[in-house]
N, C-alpha and C positions, 0 to 999 in steps of 0.2 A: 489482504493478506491475510491475518490468519491465527489468531490467539484468542484462546475461552472457548465457552459452549453456549454461551447466551444465543439462542438461532429463533427465528421467526418472528422478531417484534417489527412491526409495521409502524412506522411513525409518518405524517404529514405533515412533510413540509413546509410548501405554500399554498395558500386555497386559490380556486382557477381566478385569474385576475381576469383573463379574456374568455369570452364565450365560446369561440372560435376555437382556442387555444387546446392543443391535444394534450395531452398530458403524457407524463413519462415515467417507469418505475426504477429507482433507482436503487440498485442493489451493492452493498456492503457487507466486509466482514470486521470484525474486531482487529486492526493492525495501530494501535495507537502509538506515537499520536495524531495520528492521519484518521483516523473511522474509528468509533469503538462507542460503548453504552456507556451512560454514567449516569445513576439517580433514575432510569427509564427512560432516558433521551438519548437520540442517537447525537455524536457531538465529535470533535478533534477536528483538527487543522483543514482537511482536505473535506470535511462535510460541511466546513462554514463556508469556505470558497464555492463550494457548488450551491448550497443554499440560497448564495448572495448572488450567487450567477442567474440561475434560475429566476429569484424574485425580480429580480429586471427585467428580465425576458420576458416577464409576466407567465412561463410556462407552470402547471400546477404541477407537484411532484410528489411520490411517497418514496420512504427508503426505507426499506427492508434488510436487515443482516440475518446473515445466512453464512454455514463455511466456506472457506474461498472457491472452493471447485465448484460446489454447488451456484455460487453466485454468478461464475466467470463462464459454465456451460448453459445457464439458464438466457446469459445474454448473447450466446451465439445464437443458440434456436430460435427465440421469441422477440417478435417486433415489440416495438415500444418501452424495451429497457437498456438502461445503461449500468455500467459494473464500473466501482473505484474501490480506490485507488491502482490504476494499474499501471504496469508498467511498457511501454512501447517496444517491442523487440520485433525484430526482423520475421517471426516467424507468427507473430500473430497479427502483423500491420496491416494484412488483408480480409480480416476476420471482423473487424470493427471500423466504425465511423470515430474521430480522434479529436476531444475538445480538451484544450492544454497547452502545455503543460499548466497542474495545479500546483504541484512542490517537488522541487528538489529531494533525492534519495541516493546518499552514497551508500555503498554498499563495504562491509568490515568483515574481518575473522577475528572470533575473542579467543583467548585460549584460559586456560586457570593461572593465577599469578605465580604459581611455583614452577610452570612450565621452564627446563633447561633448552628448547629449542628458539633458533630465532630466523625467523625471515624476512627473506628482504623479497622478495615476488612469489607469484602463485606456483610457479613451478616446485618451489622447494617444499610443495606445499604433499605433492602426490606419494610420499611414502605416508601419510596422516591418516588416521578416521575423520571424514570431517560429515557434521550434522545439519542437516538443511528440513525443508519441509515441504511434503509432495505437492504440488503447484505453482509453486513459486519461483519469481523468476530468478533469482539468486541463486537457488538450487539448480536450477534447468541453464543455467548460463556453466555453472559447472563442470553438470554433468555432460554438457556439449564438447565441452573442451577435455572430457574425457577423466575427470576425477571420477573416487568412487565417492559418491554422496550415502550417507546413511540418511535416509528419510521417516523422518516425525510427521503425525497427522497437523502439529503448531507448532509454534517457534517457543511457545512456553516449555514445551517437553525438553527442548534442543539445550535452554539454559539452565532446566534440571540436570541434563545429562553430564554434561560437561562440568559443571559445578561437581558432578559425583564423581570423574571421570572415565566414564564409560565413553566419550568420545574424547579426540585431541584437541578439535576446534569447532568454533561455530559459525557459520557463515549466515550473516541477515545485515538487515536496514540499519542503519547508525542509527536512527532515532529511536524506531524500536524497541531495538537493544539496550540501548539506554534508558526507556522507559522500563523494560523488562528487570534490569538488573537494578533500578533504582524499585520499580514497586514489590519484585520477591528481597529485597534486601542484600542482596549477595554482593560478599565483599571479598571473593576470589579469583573473578575474574577482570580480565584487560584486553583490552583492544589490541592487535599487533600488526594490524596489517587493513589497508582501505586499498582496494583494488577495484574499484570501479565505480564511477557516479552515473547514476541515471535520472530519469524525470517519470513522473507520473500522473497519468491521464485520467478522465472523463471517460470510458470507449463504452460504444452504444452499439446496438445493434445494425445490422451493415445495411438493412431500409431506410436508416434514418434520412432524411431529404440532404440534398448537399445544403440546402439553403439555410436548413436548418443549424446545420453542423457550424456554416459559415456566419451566421448571424451570432452564434453561443459564445464561436470561437471574438468575435467584434465585441461583445459583451466583455469577459475573458480581459480581452488587452486593456480595453476601457478600464478595468479593476485594477488593473499593473498601472497603470500611466497616473490613474488617481492615490494611488499609495492603500487601497484597500485591499492588497493583497498582502503586503508589508506589515500593516497594522496585523492583520489575523496570523499572520507566520509568526509576528513577536508574541504571541500570547502562550505559544506552543513550544516554540524552539530557541535557546538561545544558543549562541554561535561561541560562547567560553569550552575552549577544550581543555 
């Protein structure tokens, strides 16, 4: 998913552990707290989960940070690639092989704190101008349901547009929205509605062998059972409302 403009960094995440292990190129974007760059390093909740999964599976990987649409489209056409953190939707289902879920991602609407409108459901949103960003599953969800979404190239732009009163609402992931609001030190926005909860995955090129998909999902299940995923999640997300 889709913030800031640091492009093209490549990081070796795991050194090869098996001579015959075919490596993978993992593509991602700036979508904190799930995937992001800090001090020249690719990090984040999903990144740590994926790196640990690949380490246990003895699969060597590199990680590239790209704009979301480039990362997504490259994974569709290029074998040996995967993209994360990717919402698993009906329209995307047959484009990829899926490993996950990695993380939960509730979707929310922000308004300005001085807004006089009260929303009890999505249908009440129709008369208003809603900000989303291009290629994002949140935006596509609303577009598919007939909402008029004003698309930006990043969610950071949407935050600034809402704060300036150029849109009425901003549709985004709950944790990304909270991270951006805190990072930008914006104090005139509020969450007014949670309208969907999805899960995000590692989505791999359709040519990935089913056996590898199965093995990686089994490693991920083991990480759930031994508490590794919960410990990683707790470092990035607190559930205080």
